[in-house]
N, C-alpha and C positions, 0 to 999 in steps of 0.2 A: 595365520590371519594376516591380512594386509594392513599396513600402517600408513597413516596420513603423513604429510611433510612435517607436522608438529609432533609426531610420535604416537598419536592416539590411533585406535583402530578405525578403519574405514567402515562406515555403517550404511546400510541401505535404508530408504525411508521407512520400511516396515520394522526395523530394529529399534530397540529402546536404548536411549542414552543412560537410563537409570539402572540398567542391569537387572531389574526385577521383572522384566517381561511386560511391564505396563506401558502406558502412553507417556511420552516425554512431556515434562512440564516446561514452560517457557513463555516467551512473549513474541508477538508478531505485531509490527506497526504498519498500518496501511496509510498512505498519503496520496493526496492529489491536489493539483492546482485547478482553480476554476476562475471564470470571469463572466461578468454580465454587464449590461448597459442599462441604466435607468434614465428615462427621459423626464420631462416635466411632470407627467402624471405617474408618479413613482410606482404605485401598486399595479396600475393597468398596463404600463409600458415596459416592464422588465423583460429583457431579452437574454435568456441564459444560453450559454454555449455548452455543448456536451463535454464530459470529462475526457481529456485527451489521453491521459496515461495514469494508471494507478500503480504507485510504487510500493514495494514490499521491503521491509527491513526486519531482520531477525536471523536466527541460526538457519543455515542452509538446509539441514535435515528437516526442520519443522516446516519451512516454507515449501519444500518439495512434497512433504507428507500431505499438507493441506491443499495445495494448488496443483500438484501433479504436472501434467503436460501443458497446463495453461500458464505456467510460470516461465517467463522469458528470462533466460540466464545469459543472454548474449553479452551483457555488459560486465559480467564477472564469471566467466566460464571456469569450470574445474575448481570451484571453491570447495574446500574440505567441509564435510557435513557438520562438524562441531564448531565451525567458525561463523562469526556474524558477518552479514553484508547488508548494505543499504543500496545496492545497485541493481536489484531485480525489479522487474515490473510485470504486470499481468497482460496476457494477450487479449483480454476483454476489457470493456470500458464501463461496466455497470457495477457500482458500489454494492448494490443489493446482492449481486451474485457472489462477490467477495465475502460479504457478511454471512451469507447462507453457508458457504463452504467452511468458514471459521466456526460457525455455530455447530454444524454437523460434526466437526472434528473435536468438539468439546471446549472450544474457546469462549470466553465471555469478554465483553468490553470492559476495560478497566479505567480508561481515561480518553479524553478527546481534547484537542486544542485547535484553534483556528486563528489565523491572522488575516488582515485585509488592508488594502490600500486603495485609494481613489485617485483618479486622474481625469482631468477634463478631456473631452474627445475632439474639440475643434481642430487641433493640430493634426489629427488623423483623418480629417475630412468629415467628421461627424457634426451634427447640429450643435449650435452654441450652448444649448441648455443640457445636453447629454453629458453624463459622467460614466466613465468605465471603471468598474470595481474589479480588482483581482484579489484572490484569496488563496491561502494554502491551508489545508486541513489535514490533521493526522488523527487516526484512531488507534489506540493501543489495546490489543487483545491479549489475554493471558489464559493459560491452562495450568492448573495445579497438579 
């Protein structure tokens, strides 16, 4: 059997880390940055931008199992399966698609966290009453 640089066995996404032939337990965190502009008429004028990138944090083997070829590994290539990474991202931009894949793989949402900041837009050429809000949101999924 092949060994990883840390001495553990190299596993394919279909192999189990628990040795019992069952599915791996673990956590996967999905994160994204968002922004939107709110004008004077807050509810009617909100302009949302699409999600630019969905990041993935977790053990490499779990991320590959869930997301397969839609996982972009270019920022952390050749990461051993049993090691954690926070450098992967998805090749698609729809949170619902990520959530569906996690649900189909037996994951459930365990936690969610979001932060936000506000800046006035006039210095970026926007109307004096507009504000630009940016946020970062993470969703933590687990499988027992």
